[in-house]
ROLUM-80023 format. One line per field, with one value per residue (C-alpha): residue number from 1; residue in three letters; x, y, z. Coordinates in Angstrom, 2 decimals. Example, Ala and Ser with C-alpha at 12.3 -4.5 7.8 and 13.67 -1.06 7.14 Angstrom:
<nodes>
resi = 1, 2
resn = ala, ser
X = 12.30, 13.67
Y = -4.50, -1.06
Z = 7.80, 7.14
</nodes>
This chain:
<nodes>
resi = 1, 2, 3, 4, 5, 6, 7, 8, 9, 10, 11, 12, 13, 14, 15, 16, 17, 18, 19, 20, 21, 22, 23, 24, 25, 26, 27, 28, 29, 30, 31, 32, 33, 34, 35, 36, 37, 38, 39, 40, 41, 42, 43, 44, 45, 46, 47, 48, 49, 50, 51, 52, 53, 54, 55, 56, 57, 58, 59, 60, 61, 62, 63, 64, 65, 66, 67, 68, 69, 70, 71, 72, 73, 74, 75, 76, 77, 78, 79, 80, 81, 82, 83, 84, 85, 86, 87, 88, 89, 90, 91, 92, 93, 94, 95, 96, 97, 98, 99, 100, 101, 102, 103, 104, 105, 106, 107, 108, 109, 110, 111, 112, 113, 114, 115, 116, 117, 118, 119, 120, 121, 122, 123, 124, 125, 126, 127, 128, 129, 130, 131, 132, 133, 134, 135, 136, 137, 138, 139, 140, 141, 142, 143, 144, 145, 146, 147, 148, 149, 150, 151, 152, 153, 154, 155, 156, 157, 158, 159, 160, 161, 162, 163, 164, 165, 166, 167, 168, 169, 170, 171, 172, 173, 174, 175, 176, 177, 178, 179, 180, 181, 182, 183, 184, 185, 186, 187, 188, 189, 190, 191, 192, 193, 194, 195, 196, 197, 198, 199, 200, 201, 202, 203, 204, 205, 206, 207, 208, 209, 210, 211, 212, 213, 214, 215, 216, 217, 218, 219, 220, 221, 222, 223, 224, 225, 226, 227, 228, 229, 230, 231, 232, 233, 234, 235, 236, 237, 238, 239, 240, 241, 242, 243, 244, 245, 246, 247, 248, 249, 250, 251, 252, 253, 254, 255, 256, 257, 258, 259, 260, 261, 262, 263, 264, 265, 266, 267, 268, 269, 270, 271, 272, 273, 274, 275, 276, 277, 278, 279, 280, 281, 282, 283
resn = met, ser, gly, pro, ala, asp, val, his, ala, glu, pro, gly, ala, val, arg, asp, pro, gly, ala, glu, phe, ala, pro, thr, leu, ala, glu, arg, leu, asp, ser, tyr, gly, ala, arg, pro, phe, val, glu, phe, glu, arg, arg, trp, tyr, thr, gly, asp, asp, leu, ala, ala, ile, ala, arg, ala, thr, glu, asp, ala, leu, ala, arg, ala, gly, val, gly, pro, gly, glu, ala, val, gly, val, thr, val, arg, asn, arg, val, pro, his, ala, ala, val, val, leu, gly, ala, val, ala, arg, arg, arg, pro, leu, val, met, ile, asn, ser, tyr, arg, ser, ala, gly, ala, ile, ala, arg, glu, val, ala, glu, leu, gly, leu, ala, ala, ile, val, ala, gly, glu, arg, asp, trp, thr, ala, glu, leu, arg, ala, ala, cys, ala, ala, ala, gly, ser, ala, gly, val, ala, ala, glu, ile, gly, arg, thr, val, cys, ala, arg, arg, gly, ala, thr, ala, thr, ala, ala, ala, pro, gly, pro, his, ile, pro, ser, gly, gly, thr, thr, ser, pro, pro, gln, arg, val, ala, leu, gly, thr, ala, ala, ser, gly, leu, his, ile, pro, ser, gly, gly, thr, thr, gly, pro, pro, asp, pro, ala, val, arg, asp, ala, cys, val, val, gly, val, pro, asp, leu, arg, leu, gly, gln, val, pro, phe, ala, ala, val, glu, leu, arg, gly, gly, his, thr, ala, pro, ala, pro, ala, glu, leu, leu, ala, leu, val, arg, glu, glu, leu, pro, ser, his, his, ile, pro, val, asp, val, ala, val, leu, pro, glu, leu, pro, arg, asn, ala, ala, met, lys, val, arg, thr, asp, ala, val, ala, ala, leu, tyr, gly, asp, arg, gly
X = 3.11, 4.81, 2.95, 4.08, 5.87, 3.76, 3.12, 3.03, 0.68, 1.65, -0.26, -3.65, -3.56, -6.59, -6.22, -6.00, -7.09, -5.80, -2.27, -2.41, -4.33, -2.34, 1.08, -0.50, -2.22, 0.98, 2.96, 0.39, 0.22, 4.00, 4.20, 2.49, 5.38, 5.35, 2.57, -0.95, -3.04, -6.27, -7.83, -9.70, -11.01, -9.05, -5.74, -3.95, -2.30, 0.51, 1.14, 4.01, 1.61, -0.68, 2.22, 3.62, 0.28, -0.05, 3.56, 3.17, 0.06, 1.79, 4.77, 2.45, 0.72, 4.07, 5.11, 1.88, 2.72, 0.24, 1.51, 1.21, -1.49, -3.68, -7.10, -7.48, -10.66, -10.98, -13.66, -14.51, -14.78, -14.51, -11.00, -7.64, -5.93, -8.67, -8.37, -4.60, -4.95, -7.43, -5.37, -2.20, -3.84, -5.26, -1.87, -0.30, -3.15, -3.94, -7.42, -9.45, -12.86, -14.76, -16.55, -19.37, -18.45, -21.80, -23.27, -23.17, -19.92, -21.56, -22.64, -19.14, -17.63, -20.00, -19.06, -15.34, -15.72, -17.62, -15.18, -12.13, -9.67, -5.92, -6.16, -8.46, -7.42, -9.59, -9.46, -8.64, -12.30, -13.40, -11.11, -13.76, -13.61, -16.06, -13.87, -10.75, -12.57, -13.85, -10.34, -9.06, -11.85, -11.25, -7.46, -7.22, -4.42, -5.46, -3.85, -4.74, -5.22, -3.94, -0.49, 0.10, 0.15, -0.54, -3.64, -4.29, -1.95, -0.67, -3.31, -4.06, -4.51, -8.22, -7.88, -9.15, -7.93, -9.77, -9.31, -7.32, -9.19, -11.74, -14.79, -17.56, -20.52, -23.98, -26.25, -26.70, -27.06, -30.05, -28.96, -25.75, -23.49, -23.49, -20.21, -20.50, -17.69, -18.89, -15.69, -13.07, -14.26, -12.55, -11.62, -10.42, -12.90, -15.17, -18.57, -20.99, -24.66, -27.59, -29.99, -29.20, -31.80, -33.13, -36.03, -34.91, -37.88, -39.42, -42.85, -41.60, -41.95, -40.63, -39.54, -39.02, -37.09, -37.53, -36.36, -38.99, -38.77, -37.29, -37.02, -33.64, -31.85, -33.53, -34.47, -34.63, -35.27, -38.78, -39.63, -42.66, -42.78, -45.08, -46.18, -46.07, -49.42, -50.28, -47.77, -48.55, -47.59, -44.46, -44.46, -42.52, -40.32, -39.41, -38.39, -36.37, -34.54, -33.54, -32.35, -30.43, -28.28, -27.07, -27.00, -25.26, -27.52, -27.96, -29.38, -32.13, -35.64, -37.52, -40.59, -41.94, -45.34, -46.42, -48.72, -50.48, -49.21, -46.78, -48.19, -47.11, -47.51, -48.69, -45.19, -45.38, -42.58, -42.98, -44.25, -41.82, -44.04, -46.90, -44.61, -43.42, -47.06, -47.65, -45.26, -47.12, -50.41, -48.99, -48.25
Y = 24.22, 26.87, 28.10, 29.86, 33.16, 36.29, 37.61, 41.35, 42.03, 44.39, 47.69, 47.10, 43.34, 41.51, 41.07, 37.47, 37.26, 33.70, 34.82, 37.16, 34.89, 31.66, 33.03, 34.82, 31.61, 29.61, 32.15, 32.24, 28.44, 28.11, 30.66, 28.31, 25.87, 23.84, 25.95, 24.50, 25.00, 23.03, 20.79, 17.66, 14.93, 16.33, 16.44, 19.56, 19.43, 21.86, 23.76, 21.36, 18.40, 19.78, 20.78, 17.23, 15.73, 18.16, 17.56, 13.75, 14.00, 16.17, 13.80, 10.84, 12.71, 13.52, 9.86, 8.97, 11.36, 14.09, 17.58, 20.56, 22.23, 19.19, 18.77, 16.48, 15.33, 15.04, 13.02, 15.58, 14.56, 16.47, 15.19, 16.90, 15.12, 16.25, 19.85, 19.69, 18.41, 21.16, 23.95, 22.67, 22.49, 26.01, 27.35, 25.69, 26.84, 23.28, 22.78, 20.87, 19.21, 18.53, 15.16, 14.60, 11.51, 11.18, 8.95, 5.32, 3.84, 3.35, 7.00, 8.24, 5.85, 6.98, 10.63, 9.83, 7.91, 10.82, 13.49, 11.80, 13.77, 13.30, 11.85, 11.22, 11.80, 9.93, 8.64, 5.00, 4.22, 5.59, 3.39, 0.80, -1.70, 0.51, 3.60, 1.72, 0.41, 3.90, 5.35, 2.60, 3.28, 7.06, 6.79, 8.59, 7.95, 7.34, 8.62, 7.92, 11.28, 10.23, 9.01, 10.04, 6.41, 5.65, 3.42, 3.19, 2.97, 5.89, 7.82, 7.26, 9.73, 10.32, 12.64, 16.20, 19.61, 22.34, 25.94, 26.64, 26.67, 24.41, 23.32, 22.81, 20.50, 21.93, 19.05, 17.91, 14.27, 13.31, 14.54, 14.60, 17.58, 20.37, 22.22, 25.43, 27.93, 31.48, 32.98, 34.87, 35.73, 37.67, 34.49, 32.70, 29.88, 28.39, 27.69, 25.77, 26.50, 24.19, 23.40, 21.77, 19.04, 17.15, 14.73, 11.17, 10.55, 12.75, 12.30, 13.97, 17.74, 18.26, 16.25, 16.61, 14.35, 14.54, 12.59, 10.43, 8.55, 5.05, 2.88, 1.40, 4.25, 7.29, 8.76, 7.55, 9.43, 9.50, 11.12, 12.63, 13.56, 15.80, 14.59, 16.59, 17.08, 14.47, 11.88, 8.43, 8.01, 5.85, 3.17, 4.02, 0.98, 2.33, 5.70, 4.08, 1.94, 5.07, 6.85, 3.75, 4.08, 7.51, 7.53, 5.46, 2.97, 5.02, 7.91, 5.85, 6.77, 4.01, 4.86, 7.37, 9.05, 9.93, 13.00, 15.23, 18.18, 18.56, 20.31, 23.95, 27.04, 30.48, 31.25, 28.07, 26.40, 22.70, 22.01, 19.44, 18.77, 17.82, 15.57, 13.82, 13.34, 11.39, 8.73, 8.56, 8.15, 5.07, 3.40
Z = 3.65, 1.57, -1.48, -4.66, -4.46, -4.56, -8.06, -8.77, -11.67, -14.48, -14.68, -16.31, -15.79, -14.40, -10.65, -9.47, -5.80, -5.54, -6.37, -3.37, -0.98, -1.41, -0.37, 2.61, 3.73, 3.31, 5.35, 8.16, 8.35, 8.42, 11.22, 13.70, 13.71, 16.95, 18.48, 18.90, 15.78, 16.20, 18.88, 17.91, 20.19, 23.17, 21.34, 20.13, 16.72, 15.94, 12.77, 12.09, 12.40, 9.71, 7.51, 7.72, 6.63, 3.73, 2.69, 2.85, 0.68, -1.91, -1.95, -2.56, -5.37, -6.96, -6.76, -8.55, -11.37, -10.41, -11.23, -8.86, -10.96, -11.56, -9.95, -6.95, -5.22, -1.43, 0.34, 3.00, 6.65, 9.91, 10.59, 11.03, 8.08, 5.72, 6.94, 6.49, 2.92, 2.01, 3.59, 1.96, -1.47, -1.21, -0.12, -3.18, -5.48, -6.40, -7.90, -5.32, -5.63, -2.41, -2.48, -0.01, 2.01, 3.83, 1.14, 0.18, -1.10, -4.49, -4.74, -3.90, -6.43, -9.19, -8.64, -8.65, -11.92, -13.49, -12.29, -13.79, -11.67, -11.52, -8.01, -5.08, -1.45, 1.04, 4.59, 5.20, 5.98, 2.59, 0.52, -0.28, -3.11, -5.01, -4.68, -5.74, -8.82, -9.66, -9.46, -11.74, -14.24, -14.18, -14.25, -10.92, -8.45, -4.83, -1.63, 2.00, 3.73, 7.14, 6.15, 2.55, 1.42, -2.24, -2.36, -6.10, -9.05, -11.10, -12.96, -16.65, -19.49, -18.89, -15.88, -16.37, -15.23, -13.32, -12.25, -9.05, -5.74, -4.06, -6.05, -3.51, -4.21, -3.66, -4.63, -1.03, -0.07, -2.20, -5.61, -7.66, -6.88, -9.46, -9.96, -11.96, -11.39, -10.74, -12.06, -10.09, -6.60, -3.84, -2.02, -5.12, -4.49, -7.15, -5.63, -7.87, -8.24, -7.61, -4.80, -1.50, -1.88, -4.85, -5.15, -5.95, -8.27, -11.04, -9.42, -6.21, -6.01, -2.48, 0.53, 4.27, 6.65, 10.43, 13.46, 15.13, 18.47, 18.56, 21.68, 20.74, 18.96, 20.45, 17.09, 13.50, 10.22, 8.74, 5.39, 3.73, 0.05, -1.97, -5.40, -8.61, -10.28, -12.89, -11.66, -10.34, -6.71, -6.35, -3.69, -0.49, -1.09, -4.52, -3.08, -0.31, -2.86, -4.80, -1.66, -0.56, -3.68, -2.52, 1.29, 3.96, 5.74, 8.94, 6.90, 5.24, 6.49, 8.28, 6.22, 3.69, 3.58, 0.03, 0.10, -2.42, -0.36, 2.54, 5.61, 5.58, 7.72, 6.63, 5.30, 3.15, 5.12, 5.81, 9.33, 10.71, 13.71, 11.42, 9.38, 12.55, 13.58, 10.36, 11.66, 14.97, 13.13, 11.40, 14.73
</nodes>
C-alpha cells in the first residue's frame, strides 16, 4: 500500500499537508503486515489482506488506462474491501469521490453519469445494469471492489480530474450530493458543503421520517412534511414517487402526512413522538 515518497518543501513554499500525511499513512498501513488489522463479521483481516485488495484495485485501474492521479469514485459501503480501496487511494494521493450507495440503482447511476470520473469502484452487488450503462455513458471504467476485476470497458475521453483526497458527499439520501472543495485542510481532505437533507419537492419546506410499529417487520418508515407558504399541497403519492427515484425500496415511507407545520418543541426541533402519533391517528 506504499504511497509516494515524502516531499520536502522549499523555504517559503506553501505547505501541502497531503504530501506529509499520505506517506505516513502508507508506512503505518504497511507496518501491519500479517498482523490483525480490522475485524468484520467475526473474521480478522490482516494488513496484508487490505494491501492485497488495494493493490488489486490499482492494478485493475491501470489495466483500464486510469492514471495514478486521476479521480475515481467509490460506492461506499461498510465492508472491508471498500475500506481497503479508500485507504489505499488516500495513501497514494489519488483523488477519490465517495458515492452514497444507500439509494436506488437509478439514483446512483445518475450521479455516476454526471460525475464523469475516470473510473468507478463498486461492490459486486452494486454493479447493476443501470450503473454499467452510466459508466459507459460517462466513459468511466468499472472495477469490482472485492476482487479487483474490471467490470466495464476502458474509459473514454470525457472523464474529468479532481484534486487529491476524498471528496465526501453531503447531500444526504433525499437530495443530490453537493461537492464544493473547502481548499487545503490539515487532513488533506476536501469536504463539500450543503445540507444533510433536502426536500424532494419545491412545495416542501421541511420533512421528518420516523419509525412506526409494523406487525410483520417490527418497524417501518413514516414521513411528515411541512409545506412552504403559498404552495399547493402535493399528493402523498406524488411525494413518494419522487422519493422512490432516489432511495432503495426498504427506505420508502409507507405513507406521508402533508402538514402546514410540523409539530415542534420550544426549541423549534421537530417532535418525533408527535410525528409518529400522526401515523397512529390514521389507523
